[in-house]
Each structure stands twice: as C-alpha cells, then as structure tokens.
C-alpha positions as CSV (number, residue, x, y, z in Angstrom):
1,M,-51.4,-22.7,-56.2
2,N,-53.4,-20.7,-53.7
3,M,-51.4,-22.1,-50.8
4,T,-48.1,-21.1,-52.5
5,R,-49.4,-17.6,-53.2
6,S,-50.4,-17.3,-49.5
7,I,-46.9,-18.3,-48.3
8,V,-45.2,-15.8,-50.6
9,L,-47.5,-12.9,-49.5
10,A,-46.8,-13.8,-45.8
11,V,-43.1,-13.7,-46.3
12,L,-43.2,-10.3,-48.1
13,F,-45.4,-8.9,-45.3
14,C,-42.9,-9.9,-42.6
15,L,-40.0,-8.4,-44.5
16,S,-41.8,-5.1,-45.1
17,A,-42.7,-4.9,-41.4
18,S,-39.1,-5.4,-40.3
19,A,-37.9,-2.7,-42.6
20,V,-40.5,-0.3,-41.2
21,W,-39.9,-1.0,-37.4
22,A,-36.1,-1.5,-37.4
23,Q,-34.1,1.4,-35.9
24,P,-31.1,2.5,-37.9
25,A,-27.7,2.4,-36.2
26,S,-26.3,5.6,-34.9
27,K,-23.7,7.2,-37.1
28,T,-22.3,9.3,-34.3
29,P,-19.3,7.7,-32.7
30,Y,-18.8,7.8,-28.9
31,A,-16.5,10.6,-27.9
32,P,-15.4,10.3,-24.2
33,P,-15.6,13.5,-22.1
34,T,-12.4,15.4,-21.7
35,A,-13.3,16.7,-18.2
36,L,-16.0,16.4,-15.6
37,P,-18.5,19.2,-15.0
38,R,-17.8,21.7,-12.2
39,N,-21.1,23.4,-11.9
40,G,-23.4,20.3,-11.8
41,D,-24.4,20.6,-15.5
42,L,-24.0,17.7,-17.9
43,P,-21.6,18.6,-20.8
44,A,-22.9,17.9,-24.3
45,E,-20.1,15.4,-24.9
46,S,-20.6,13.4,-21.7
47,S,-21.0,9.6,-22.0
48,L,-24.5,10.0,-20.3
49,A,-25.7,11.6,-23.6
50,Y,-25.0,8.2,-25.2
51,P,-27.1,5.5,-23.5
52,G,-25.1,2.7,-25.1
53,A,-21.7,3.9,-23.8
54,L,-19.9,2.9,-20.7
55,S,-20.1,5.2,-17.7
56,D,-17.2,7.2,-16.5
57,W,-17.2,5.2,-13.2
58,I,-16.8,1.9,-15.1
59,V,-14.0,3.1,-17.3
60,Y,-12.3,4.5,-14.2
61,R,-11.9,8.2,-14.8
62,R,-9.6,9.5,-12.2
63,E,-11.4,12.8,-11.4
64,C,-13.5,11.2,-8.7
65,C,-14.3,13.5,-5.9
66,E,-15.8,17.0,-5.5
67,G,-13.9,19.2,-3.0
68,R,-14.7,22.7,-1.7
69,H,-15.9,25.3,-4.2
70,G,-16.2,22.7,-7.0
71,R,-12.5,21.7,-6.9
72,L,-11.7,18.1,-8.0
73,T,-9.7,15.6,-5.9
74,P,-8.2,12.9,-8.2
75,L,-7.7,9.6,-6.5
76,Y,-5.0,7.0,-7.1
77,T,-4.1,3.7,-5.6
78,E,-0.5,2.4,-5.2
79,L,0.9,-1.1,-4.3
80,Y,4.5,-1.4,-3.2
81,L,7.2,-3.7,-1.9
82,S,10.4,-2.5,0.0
83,A,13.4,-4.2,1.5
84,G,16.7,-3.3,3.0
85,P,19.1,-3.3,6.0
86,S,18.0,-2.3,9.5
87,F,20.5,-0.8,11.9
88,P,19.9,-0.8,15.7
89,V,20.9,2.7,16.8
90,G,19.6,3.0,20.4
91,G,17.0,1.9,22.8
92,T,17.5,-0.1,26.0
93,T,18.7,-3.6,26.8
94,L,17.6,-5.6,23.8
95,S,18.7,-3.1,21.2
96,R,22.3,-3.5,22.4
97,E,22.2,-7.2,21.8
98,L,21.3,-7.2,18.1
99,Q,23.3,-7.0,14.9
100,T,22.3,-5.2,11.7
101,G,19.3,-7.0,10.3
102,W,16.9,-7.0,7.4
103,S,13.5,-5.5,6.9
104,I,10.9,-6.3,4.3
105,A,7.6,-4.5,3.9
106,G,4.6,-4.5,1.6
107,G,1.4,-2.5,1.4
108,A,-1.0,-0.2,-0.3
109,R,-1.3,3.6,-0.4
110,V,-4.2,5.8,-1.3
111,L,-3.2,9.2,-2.8
112,L,-5.6,12.1,-2.8
113,F,-4.2,14.7,-5.2
114,D,-4.9,18.4,-5.6
115,E,-6.3,19.5,-9.0
116,P,-2.9,20.3,-10.6
117,L,-1.7,16.7,-9.7
118,T,1.5,18.0,-8.1
119,R,0.8,17.3,-4.4
120,A,-1.2,14.6,-2.6
121,W,-2.2,13.5,0.9
122,V,-1.4,9.9,1.5
123,V,-2.9,7.1,3.7
124,D,-0.7,4.0,4.0
125,L,-1.5,0.4,5.2
126,H,1.3,-2.1,5.4
127,L,2.9,-5.1,6.9
128,I,6.6,-5.1,7.9
129,N,8.9,-7.9,9.1
130,T,12.4,-7.2,10.7
131,N,14.8,-10.1,11.4
132,E,18.0,-9.5,13.4
133,S,20.6,-11.9,14.8
134,G,22.2,-11.6,18.3
135,I,25.7,-10.3,18.5
136,N,26.7,-13.3,20.7
137,N,28.8,-11.3,23.1
138,G,28.3,-13.8,25.9
139,R,26.0,-11.5,28.0
140,R,23.4,-13.5,29.9
141,F,20.0,-12.4,31.1
142,P,17.8,-13.9,33.9
143,L,14.5,-15.2,32.6
144,T,11.6,-17.5,33.7
145,I,10.1,-19.7,31.0
146,F,6.9,-21.7,31.6
147,R,6.6,-25.1,30.1
148,T,3.9,-27.8,30.3
149,N,3.2,-28.2,34.1
150,T,6.8,-27.0,34.9
151,R,8.7,-23.8,35.3
152,Q,12.3,-23.3,34.3
153,D,14.3,-20.4,35.8
154,F,17.5,-19.1,34.1
155,G,20.0,-16.8,35.9
156,V,18.9,-17.6,39.5
157,N,20.3,-19.9,42.2
158,G,23.5,-20.4,40.3
159,T,21.8,-21.4,37.0
160,P,23.3,-19.6,34.0
161,G,21.2,-17.0,32.2
162,L,20.2,-16.9,28.6
163,T,22.0,-15.4,25.5
164,V,20.1,-13.8,22.6
165,K,20.2,-15.8,19.4
166,N,17.7,-14.1,17.1
167,S,14.9,-11.4,17.1
168,N,12.0,-11.3,14.7
169,R,9.3,-8.7,14.7
170,T,6.1,-8.6,12.5
171,L,3.9,-5.6,12.6
172,F,0.8,-4.1,10.9
173,G,1.1,-0.3,10.3
174,V,-1.0,2.7,9.5
175,G,0.6,5.9,8.3
176,F,-0.3,9.4,7.0
177,G,1.9,11.5,4.8
178,R,2.3,14.1,2.1
179,E,3.7,13.7,-1.5
180,W,5.2,16.3,-3.8
181,Y,6.0,16.0,-7.6
182,L,9.0,18.1,-8.5
183,A,9.3,17.3,-12.3
184,G,6.0,17.0,-14.1
185,N,2.6,16.3,-12.6
186,A,1.4,12.9,-11.6
187,D,-0.3,12.2,-15.0
188,A,2.6,13.3,-17.2
189,E,3.8,10.7,-19.7
190,G,7.5,11.3,-19.2
191,P,9.7,10.3,-16.2
192,K,8.7,12.0,-13.0
193,W,10.5,12.7,-9.7
194,R,8.7,12.8,-6.4
195,F,9.5,12.8,-2.7
196,G,7.4,12.4,0.4
197,V,7.2,12.1,4.2
198,D,5.0,10.1,6.4
199,V,4.5,9.2,10.1
200,G,2.5,6.4,11.7
201,G,2.1,3.6,14.2
202,R,2.4,-0.2,14.2
203,Y,1.2,-3.1,16.3
204,G,2.3,-6.7,16.2
205,S,4.2,-9.5,17.7
206,H,7.9,-10.1,18.7
207,N,9.6,-13.5,18.6
208,L,12.8,-13.8,20.6
209,A,15.0,-16.9,20.3
210,F,17.8,-18.0,22.7
211,N,20.8,-20.2,22.3
212,E,20.0,-22.2,25.5
213,T,16.3,-22.9,25.1
214,R,13.2,-22.3,23.0
215,H,11.9,-18.9,21.9
216,I,9.3,-16.6,23.6
217,T,6.8,-14.2,22.1
218,D,5.2,-10.9,23.2
219,V,3.0,-8.2,21.8
220,I,4.7,-4.9,20.8
221,G,3.9,-1.4,19.6
222,S,6.0,0.9,17.4
223,L,6.1,4.5,16.1
224,Y,7.9,5.5,12.9
225,V,8.9,8.5,10.8
226,A,10.1,8.2,7.2
227,G,11.0,10.0,4.1
228,H,11.4,8.7,0.5
229,S,12.3,9.7,-3.0
230,D,11.2,7.9,-6.2
231,L,11.4,8.0,-10.0
232,E,8.2,7.2,-11.9
233,F,7.7,5.9,-15.4
234,L,4.5,5.4,-17.5
235,W,4.0,1.7,-18.5
236,R,0.7,1.0,-20.5
237,D,-2.0,2.3,-18.2
238,M,0.0,2.3,-15.0
239,F,2.9,4.2,-13.4
240,L,5.9,2.2,-12.2
241,H,8.2,3.6,-9.6
242,A,11.5,2.8,-7.9
243,G,13.4,4.6,-5.2
244,L,14.8,4.8,-1.7
245,R,13.1,5.1,1.7
246,L,14.8,6.2,5.0
247,E,12.9,5.3,8.2
248,W,13.4,5.7,11.9
249,A,11.4,3.5,14.2
250,Y,11.0,3.1,17.9
251,T,9.5,-0.2,19.3
252,W,8.3,-0.6,22.8
253,S,8.8,-4.1,24.3
254,D,9.3,-5.9,27.6
255,I,10.0,-9.3,26.1
256,L,13.5,-9.7,27.7
257,Q,13.4,-7.4,30.7
258,R,11.0,-4.7,31.9
259,K,12.5,-2.4,29.3
260,S,13.5,-4.1,26.0
261,D,12.9,-1.2,23.6
262,V,14.5,-1.2,20.2
263,Q,15.4,1.9,18.2
264,E,16.5,1.4,14.6
265,L,17.3,3.1,11.3
266,S,16.3,1.4,8.1
267,L,17.3,2.1,4.5
268,L,14.8,0.4,2.1
269,F,14.8,0.0,-1.7
270,A,11.2,0.3,-2.9
271,V,9.4,-0.6,-6.1
272,G,5.7,-0.4,-6.9
273,V,2.9,0.5,-9.3
274,R,0.3,3.4,-9.2
275,Y,-3.0,3.2,-11.1
C-alpha cells in the first residue's frame, strides 16, 4: 500500500511541475515586415522582433542594399537563352566567304534597380556559339598546315589552295548595360514591357574547316553592341520574359590570313526568367 501511494504522489508531483514550468505558446502570429528601415532603426513589425521567425535574408526579401542617403537598391537575378540567324555584313577576307549562320547564347544577368523599380543597371555573363557554312564560291586560299612530323603546304608551288567549308566560333562574354520599364515597374503583377541596351567584350576560340583537309583552330576576341525589347509576365514567384534582341559584333581573327575579321548582325529570339 505504501509503495502504491508513493508512486501516485511522484506522478502527481511531475505533472504539477510541468504545468508550472511550461511556457505558453505565443498567440501573436508572425507578420512579415512591409518595408526595410531607412534610418537604421528596427521597425516594430520586423521579423527580428520574433525570434522564432525566419529572417528577411532567408526568405529573400528583394530590398537588399543600401545606397547613398539611405536609398534602397533592389537586386534581381535573370537566366536567359537566345537563338537566331546571324548575317555576315562586313569585315575582311573570311567574312566574305561565309553564308548566313545561326547563333545560340545562354547566360545570367544581375539587375540593380533604382528604388521605384523602373530602371536598372545590368551586368551580363554569357556563352555564345555561332556556326556558319562557307559559300562554296571556289575561291582558294594559301595555307600551311602542320601535321605529325610533317608539314603540308596549300596554294604554293602549283598546289591548289583551300576552300572554306564551315566556321564555328565559341566565346565567353561580359557585358554592361541599362534597362528601362515602360509599362509598370519591375514588381508589378500585370504584363510589363521593357527595353535595354548593353555593350561588352568576348574571348574564345574559332574552328575553321576546309573542304580539302582537316580543320584548324585559333584564339579570337570580339566586341559587341546590342539592344533588346521584352514582355514580362508574373508566374508564381518569378517573372517570365520573351522578346527580341538585335546585336552587332566585330570579331578579330587571323585564322585564315593575317586579317580574317568577321563583322555580323544577329537577330535573336530570347526567353528567360527573373527572380
């Protein structure tokens, strides 16, 4: 009997202690802040006032950076893919030997908006590949190709020269530009229209194939200027866009002769996502 009574008293003691020390759940729901502070003070509704809530950094609030005089600089990231025809329009020797080709590019852009979200500075990193066939006009070029322990000369001592079969260029590019939103700001829920311009440089490799023998490769550099116009639509938590891009590029090369520069105009259809 005494043993049973002792067990009952011990259980009642534990239950009473738990009721005394347990902390009641908060009845105040978490309300995310509507804006970041501009004077360094913490607003009453900030998530930092609720230790159990996720921070603004984790939930990715877009007001990220402090500018001059307390101005905010919202930051967005954009991924894109573009493709379209490329037209040789000038340059030197090689440019006159190529037909209209095809370019495809993909990359990422960082957009630094002003506070009204209607304009942004842009940094662009991308890869672009351009493939063009030769026009096969029968024009031959003298060239020396080195093979294993041998050397083969074309276009000298009565040996016919080479004709261009195909040109393929792959380059990594860095660009800087400016973006304007003409219908609604960048965070508006409805459709938005934007246009932008950018300029930059590229560096990569050039593969030139011939009808008579194997291909050769060389290192090349390029400069480009472009403009684009897009329509944007809100989809879930991201913005999808589609539009056109017009680009002029000049590529310096000596792969065929001392001056084998290529100048081209490309019209690219672009799609992407901004978040």
